[in-house]
C-alpha positions in Angstrom: 5.0 -36.8 -30.9 5.1 -40.6 -30.4 5.9 -42.9 -33.2 3.7 -45.8 -34.0 5.4 -49.0 -32.9 4.4 -52.5 -33.6 6.3 -55.3 -32.0 6.2 -59.0 -33.0 3.4 -59.7 -30.5 1.1 -57.0 -32.0 1.6 -58.1 -35.6 1.2 -61.8 -34.7 -1.9 -61.0 -32.7 -3.4 -59.0 -35.6 -2.6 -61.7 -38.1 -3.9 -64.5 -35.8 -7.1 -62.5 -35.2 -7.8 -61.1 -38.7 -5.5 -63.1 -41.0 -8.1 -65.5 -42.4 -10.5 -62.6 -43.0 -7.8 -60.7 -44.8 -7.0 -63.9 -46.8 -10.7 -64.2 -47.8 -11.0 -60.6 -48.8 -7.8 -60.5 -50.8 -8.6 -63.8 -52.7 -12.3 -62.8 -53.3 -11.4 -59.3 -54.5 -8.7 -60.7 -56.9 -11.2 -63.2 -58.2 -13.8 -60.5 -58.8 -11.2 -58.6 -60.9 -9.7 -56.2 -58.5 -5.9 -56.4 -58.8 -5.0 -57.2 -55.2 -2.4 -59.7 -54.0 -4.7 -62.7 -53.4 -2.1 -65.4 -54.2 0.5 -63.6 -52.0 -2.0 -63.5 -49.2 -2.5 -67.3 -49.6 1.3 -67.7 -49.4 1.5 -65.6 -46.3 -1.3 -67.5 -44.6 0.4 -70.7 -45.5 3.6 -69.5 -43.9 1.6 -68.6 -40.8 0.1 -72.1 -40.9 3.6 -73.6 -41.0 4.3 -71.7 -37.7 1.2 -73.0 -36.1 -0.9 -69.8 -36.3 -3.5 -71.4 -38.6 -4.4 -74.9 -39.6 -3.5 -75.5 -43.2 -6.9 -77.1 -44.0 -8.6 -73.9 -42.8 -6.3 -71.8 -45.0 -7.0 -73.9 -48.0 -10.8 -73.9 -47.3 -10.9 -70.1 -46.8 -8.9 -69.4 -50.0 -10.9 -71.9 -52.1 -14.2 -70.5 -50.9 -13.1 -66.9 -51.5 -12.0 -67.8 -55.0 -15.3 -69.5 -55.8 -17.4 -66.6 -54.3 -15.2 -64.0 -56.0 -15.3 -65.6 -59.4 -19.1 -65.9 -59.2 -19.4 -62.3 -58.4 -17.1 -61.4 -61.2 -19.1 -63.6 -63.6 -22.4 -61.8 -62.6 -20.8 -58.4 -63.0 -19.5 -59.4 -66.5 -22.8 -61.0 -67.4 -25.0 -58.1 -66.2 -22.9 -55.1 -67.1 -19.7 -56.0 -68.8 -21.0 -56.0 -72.3 -22.7 -52.6 -71.8 -19.5 -51.2 -70.4 -17.5 -52.5 -73.4 -20.0 -51.0 -75.8 -20.4 -47.6 -74.3 -17.5 -46.3 -72.2 -14.7 -44.2 -73.8 -12.3 -46.2 -75.9 -13.7 -49.5 -74.9 -16.3 -49.9 -77.8 -13.5 -50.4 -80.3 -11.8 -52.9 -78.0 -15.1 -54.6 -77.3 -15.8 -55.1 -81.0 -12.5 -57.0 -81.3 -12.5 -58.8 -78.0 -16.0 -59.9 -77.3 -16.5 -62.1 -80.5 -13.2 -63.8 -79.9 -14.0 -64.3 -76.2 -17.4 -65.8 -77.0 -15.8 -68.3 -79.4 -13.0 -69.1 -77.0 -15.3 -69.7 -74.0 -17.7 -71.7 -76.2 -14.9 -74.0 -77.2 -12.6 -74.0 -74.1 -14.7 -72.5 -71.4 -14.3 -75.1 -68.6 -10.6 -75.7 -69.2 -10.0 -71.9 -69.5 -11.7 -71.2 -66.2 -9.8 -74.0 -64.5 -6.4 -73.0 -65.9 -6.9 -69.3 -65.5 -6.8 -69.8 -61.7 -3.1 -70.6 -62.1 -2.1 -67.6 -64.3 -1.8 -64.3 -62.4 -2.9 -61.8 -65.0 -5.6 -64.0 -66.4 -7.0 -65.0 -63.0 -8.2 -61.4 -62.5 -10.1 -61.3 -65.8 -11.3 -64.8 -66.5 -14.6 -64.8 -64.5 -16.0 -61.5 -65.8 -14.9 -62.3 -69.3 -16.8 -65.6 -69.0 -19.8 -63.5 -67.9 -19.4 -61.1 -70.8 -19.2 -64.1 -73.1 -22.4 -65.6 -71.7 -20.7 -68.8 -70.6 -23.2 -71.2 -69.0 -23.2 -70.5 -65.2 -23.3 -74.1 -64.1 -20.3 -74.9 -66.3 -18.4 -71.9 -64.8 -19.4 -73.0 -61.3 -18.1 -76.6 -61.8 -14.8 -75.7 -63.3 -14.3 -72.7 -61.1 -14.8 -74.8 -57.9 -12.4 -77.5 -59.2 -9.8 -74.9 -60.1 -10.2 -73.0 -56.8 -9.7 -76.1 -54.7 -6.7 -77.4 -56.7 -5.1 -73.9 -56.8 -5.6 -73.2 -53.1 -4.2 -76.7 -52.2 -1.2 -76.5 -54.5 -0.2 -73.0 -53.5 -0.8 -73.5 -49.8 0.9 -76.9 -49.6 3.7 -75.9 -51.9 4.6 -73.0 -49.6 4.2 -75.3 -46.5 6.5 -77.9 -48.2 9.0 -75.2 -49.1 9.2 -74.1 -45.5 9.7 -77.7 -44.4 12.4 -78.3 -47.0 14.2 -75.1 -46.0 14.1 -76.2 -42.3 15.5 -79.6 -43.2 18.2 -78.2 -45.3 19.3 -75.7 -42.6 19.9 -78.7 -40.3 22.3 -80.3 -42.8 24.7 -77.3 -42.8 
């Protein structure tokens, strides 16, 4: 029996070929509400960009687009079926009775800022879009703040990682 062996070329080839698709899928799924490592995928893609495998602008554009698409899908899911799920499924009706009125008040008062800032908080990022849908937040308002948050988030995370690699390389030359 032969063991599966991947050398550096194989992994690099796979990442160069499919890496941006993997980045899009991970960020979009995380934004929909599936707990997958979207931000970690963005950091990994940024690291590959620092090595020349991708262009950093492409990484930022893919991540921001995926976040916008994923949040909009999550919003539609929350708007169309989230409330029914909270009202009917297992232990969720009691939770829904407590959470939905609070969420509605919260999104009515802080909706735009909440959607923008949720992009930067790992646990909240996964739930913000569908809770905005459950709360019946205006879609145009969600779209505006979601797009702003997604672009700023993708830029900060990607460039932060890229700058971290550059600083590490500069510090290694000082030793």
